C-alpha positions as CSV (number, residue, x, y, z in Angstrom):
1,X,2.8,14.3,-9.4
2,X,6.2,15.4,-9.1
3,X,7.0,12.7,-6.6
4,X,5.9,10.0,-9.0
5,X,7.4,11.5,-11.9
6,X,11.0,11.6,-9.9
7,X,10.5,7.9,-9.1
8,X,10.2,7.3,-12.7
9,X,13.4,9.1,-13.7
10,X,15.0,7.4,-11.0
11,X,14.3,4.0,-12.4
12,X,15.4,5.7,-16.3
13,X,18.4,7.2,-14.9
14,X,19.3,3.7,-13.2
15,X,18.5,1.6,-16.3
16,X,20.7,3.7,-18.5
17,X,23.6,2.9,-16.0
18,X,23.4,6.3,-14.0
19,X,22.9,5.4,-10.3
20,X,24.0,8.3,-8.6
21,X,21.7,10.1,-10.6
22,X,18.9,7.8,-10.0
23,X,19.7,8.7,-5.9
24,X,19.4,12.4,-6.7
25,X,15.9,11.8,-8.3
26,X,15.1,9.4,-5.2
27,X,16.1,12.7,-2.9
28,X,14.0,14.9,-4.9
29,X,11.2,12.3,-4.6
30,X,11.4,12.0,-1.0
31,X,11.3,15.7,-0.7
32,X,8.5,16.2,-2.3
33,X,7.1,13.5,0.0
34,X,8.0,15.3,3.1
35,X,6.2,18.6,2.0
36,X,3.2,16.7,1.0
37,X,3.2,14.7,4.3
38,X,3.2,18.3,6.1
39,X,0.6,19.9,4.0
40,X,-1.6,17.1,4.7
41,X,-0.7,17.2,8.6
42,X,-0.7,21.0,9.0
43,X,-3.6,22.5,6.7
44,X,-5.6,19.9,5.2
45,X,-6.0,17.4,8.1
46,X,-6.8,14.4,5.5
47,X,-4.9,11.8,7.5
48,X,-6.2,10.2,10.4
49,X,-5.7,6.9,12.8
50,X,-5.1,3.4,11.1
51,X,-8.7,2.5,11.1
52,X,-10.0,6.1,9.6
53,X,-7.1,5.8,7.0
54,X,-8.2,2.1,6.4
55,X,-11.9,3.0,5.9
56,X,-10.9,5.8,3.6
57,X,-8.7,3.7,1.6
58,X,-11.6,1.1,0.9
59,X,-13.9,3.8,-0.1
60,X,-11.1,5.1,-2.7
61,X,-10.5,1.9,-4.1
62,X,-14.4,1.2,-4.1
63,X,-15.0,4.6,-6.0
64,X,-12.0,3.8,-8.4
65,X,-13.0,0.5,-9.6
66,X,-17.0,1.0,-9.6
67,X,-17.2,4.5,-11.2
68,X,-13.9,5.8,-12.1
69,X,-11.7,3.4,-14.0
70,X,-15.3,1.8,-15.5
71,X,-16.0,5.2,-16.9
72,X,-12.4,5.6,-18.1
73,X,-12.9,2.2,-19.6
74,X,-16.0,2.7,-21.7
75,X,-14.9,6.0,-22.9
76,X,-11.9,4.5,-24.3
77,X,-13.4,1.6,-25.9
78,X,-16.1,4.1,-27.4
79,X,-13.5,5.8,-28.9
80,X,-11.8,3.0,-30.2
81,X,-9.0,2.8,-27.7
82,X,-9.3,-1.2,-26.9
83,X,-5.9,-1.3,-25.5
84,X,-6.3,1.8,-22.9
85,X,-10.1,0.1,-22.4
86,X,-8.4,-2.9,-21.4
87,X,-5.9,-1.2,-19.2
88,X,-8.7,0.5,-17.2
89,X,-10.7,-2.8,-17.1
90,X,-7.1,-4.1,-15.2
91,X,-6.7,-1.1,-13.0
92,X,-10.1,-1.8,-12.1
93,X,-9.4,-5.4,-11.0
94,X,-6.9,-4.1,-8.9
95,X,-8.5,-1.3,-7.5
96,X,-11.2,-4.3,-6.1
97,X,-8.6,-6.4,-4.8
98,X,-7.4,-3.5,-2.7
99,X,-10.6,-2.4,-1.6
100,X,-11.2,-6.2,-0.3
101,X,-7.8,-6.4,1.2
102,X,-8.2,-3.1,3.2
103,X,-11.8,-4.2,4.2
104,X,-10.1,-7.3,5.7
105,X,-7.2,-5.2,7.4
106,X,-9.9,-2.8,8.8
107,X,-12.0,-5.6,10.4
108,X,-8.7,-7.1,12.2
109,X,-7.9,-3.9,13.4
110,X,-11.5,-3.0,14.6
111,X,-11.7,-6.5,16.2
112,X,-8.2,-6.1,17.7
113,X,-7.4,-9.3,15.7
114,X,-4.0,-8.5,14.0
115,X,-1.7,-10.1,16.2
116,X,-4.3,-12.8,17.1
117,X,-5.5,-16.0,15.3
118,X,-8.0,-18.6,16.4
119,X,-5.6,-21.3,15.4
120,X,-2.2,-21.8,15.7
121,X,-0.1,-20.2,12.6
122,X,3.5,-19.0,11.7
123,X,4.4,-15.1,12.5
124,X,7.0,-13.7,10.8
125,X,9.4,-11.0,12.3
126,X,9.6,-8.5,9.4
127,X,12.7,-7.2,10.7
128,X,14.8,-10.3,11.1
129,X,12.6,-13.0,9.2
130,X,12.8,-15.0,12.5
131,X,9.3,-17.1,13.0
132,X,7.3,-17.9,15.6
133,X,4.1,-20.7,15.8
134,X,1.2,-19.6,18.0
135,X,-2.2,-18.4,18.2
136,X,-0.6,-15.1,18.6
137,X,2.5,-12.7,17.8
138,X,5.2,-12.5,20.5
139,X,5.4,-9.5,22.4
140,X,9.4,-9.2,21.4
141,X,11.1,-10.9,18.5
142,X,13.5,-13.9,20.5
143,X,16.2,-13.1,17.5
144,X,16.2,-9.2,17.1
145,X,14.1,-8.0,20.0
146,X,11.6,-5.7,17.9
147,X,8.3,-5.1,19.4
148,X,5.0,-7.4,18.4
149,X,4.4,-4.8,15.8
150,X,6.8,-6.0,13.3
151,X,5.1,-9.3,13.3
152,X,2.7,-10.3,10.3
153,X,0.8,-13.7,10.0
154,X,2.8,-15.7,7.1
155,X,0.6,-15.3,4.4
156,X,-0.8,-12.1,4.9
157,X,0.3,-10.2,1.5
158,X,1.7,-6.9,1.3
């Protein structure tokens, strides 16, 4: 929670013209992230490999849109808070789209097709934006020499 709060504070500070104060909040936010990462790695063991993490993310988004956000929406509407109900309905739609995106990526990782396409497509280097057309991403970028892991199929949304 503190990390997100500091990110919000950073935005406000920058909006009000205090760039360096925004950087102080960013630094504090990054520190909170580093602390959380160590807790998860050392004590909680809740971060797996990419395939496991994608599966967990899919499950979390499914619970969010099918149960949590739906329940929050219903309760808000029942109590007369239409705007809050609308907000949770929209959050539910976002969660559902992420669940589908995570599922698509999960299947590509599972089937070893992250860097392969059945038809020629454009692959973009995420470091320098150089593009390559083909059925697979190149092993190295011809422009900056970054590895294949920095390529994504054009059209893949973040």
